[in-house]
N, C-alpha and C positions, 0 to 999 in steps of 0.2 A: 823314549819313553822321554828323553829332554824335551823334543816340542811339544808335548804335553803338559811339560811342568812349566816351560818357559811360558804358555800362556795362558795357565791357569795366574803364574807372578804378572804378568801382562795385566790381567784383569783386574786382579786386586788393587796393582798400583793404579789403574787409571782410575777405579775405584774410591781408594783413598784423595787421588789429585779433585779427583770432581766434588766431593765432601770436605775437602778443605777450602777448594775456592767456594764453594757456596758456602760455608758456615762466615768462611772471610766477608765476602759481600753481605751476608744479611747483618753482622754484627756493623760494619760500615755504614749501613743502612738505618742501625740502631738509633743514630748522633740525629738522623733527620724525623725521627719517627715524638710526636708531642710527647713529652711526661707526664703521662695520663696513664690509670688503668687501662685504657681501650690500647693506648700506643703500645703499652708492654704484652697488652692480650693481642695484638697484629703480631708483634716478635714472636713471642711463644708461640703461634700457631704456622707463623716459618719456619720455625725451627723447625717442630715437631713434622710439618709436612716432609721436610730436608731427610733427619732422621729416620724416616716411617719409608721412604725414597730410597734410600742407600740400604736400609735393612732387605726391603723386598730385592736391590741387584744383590746385595751379598747373598740371599737368598738363589737367586736365579745362579750367583756363578758355581754354587756346591750344586745344584741340577746340574747345570752346564757340563762341569766334571765328571762327573757320576757317570751320566748316560753317555761322554764321551767316553769312559775309562769301559764303559759297557759294550759298545759300539766296538771298541778293539779284542774285548774279550770274545764276542760273540764273532767278529770280521762279520757283523751286517746285523741287522733288527728285519723281525718279521712285522706285521702291522701292528698284531695282538702287543708284541712284548715293547712299541713304542707306547703304550699306555699305562705302562706297570708304574708300580707309587715309586718314590726311592727307597723305602724298604723292601719292596719284592727287589728292589735292583742290587743293591747292597748286600742281599741275600746271596746271590748270583757270585760274589766274591769270597762266599766266607769257603769253601769248601775248596777249589783249586790252589788258593791262595793264603786260605788259613786265617784270612781277614776277618775281623769282630768289628766293627764298625766302630761300635761302643769302644771301645778301647783304646781307640787311637787319641792320643793327647789331642785336647779342643774340643770334643764330642758334644758337649752340653750348650758350646756355644752355638754349636750346629743346629742343636735342639732348639735353642729359645728363638736363632734366627728366623728358622721354619715356622715357630708357632705362633711368634708376633706378626710375622710378613701373610701369613695365614688368616689370621686375624684380621686385620686392616684389609685384606687383601676379599674377603669372603665375607666378611660381619661387621665393616665399619669399627674397626678394633676393639670389638667387646671380646671379651674371652668368657668361654661358657665352660660349667663342669656337672654331672649329670649328679640328680639325688638318687636316693636307695628304689624311687620309685621311677626311674627312667625320665624323673624330669629335666631339664634343662635349668639350671641356675645359674644366673648371674655369678661370674666369678673375678671381673674384672674390665680395666679396658686395657689396651698398650700404652706403656711411659716410658719414653724413653728418653735417655739422655745422654751427652756427647761422651761421657766419660764411658757408659755400656757399653755404647757403637764403636768408642776405640778398641775397648778391650772384644769385643764379638771380631770385628775386624782381623785384631790379631790370632786369634785363638783360630779362627775359622780360617785363617791362611795356616796355621799350625797345622791343623788336620787335615786340610787340602793337601799339603808336604805327604803327609804321613801317609795317607791314602794312596795318592801318587806313587812313592817309593812302595808300598806296601804291595800292590798288583803289576808291578814291574814284570814284564816275561823274564823266565833265567836263560 
C-alpha cells in the first residue's frame, strides 16, 4: 500500500508546486501589464486558465488513484472494466472493504472538482441543470478562486488518503 499512497502524495505535491509557481509567475507579470481594464482582464483570464488547468489535473489525480486501486482490487481489468465511470468503480469497493466513498472526509471537494473539470473540458465552463420538462437550463459557469482551489487541493488530498487507507488489504 505504501507505494500507492506515496505516488498519490507525490502527484499532489507536484500539483501544488506547479500551481504555486504558475500563480507567482503570473503575479510577477501583472506589474508589467497596463493599469487598464484590458490589462486586468488579461491577468484575470490567465489566472482563470491556471485555476481551471489545476482543477482538471486534480480531477485526473483522483481518477488515477481510483483506477489504480481498482486494478489492485481486480488484479487486472477487462476492456469493459476500463470504460467504467468513477462512480461504478467506487461501488466495487463498497462490499469487500465496506467503503462508502461519500462518507470519507473531503468527498464534497472531490465532487466539486469533477463537476467543474467536466464543465470546463466538455461544455466551455457552462453548468446546466434540467427543468421539469427535461429541458436544459443554464445554471451558471465555472468560477474558480485561488482560495477555493487551495481548499480543494487540501480536501481532495484528505479524501485520497482516507480512500487509500480504507481499501488496504489486511
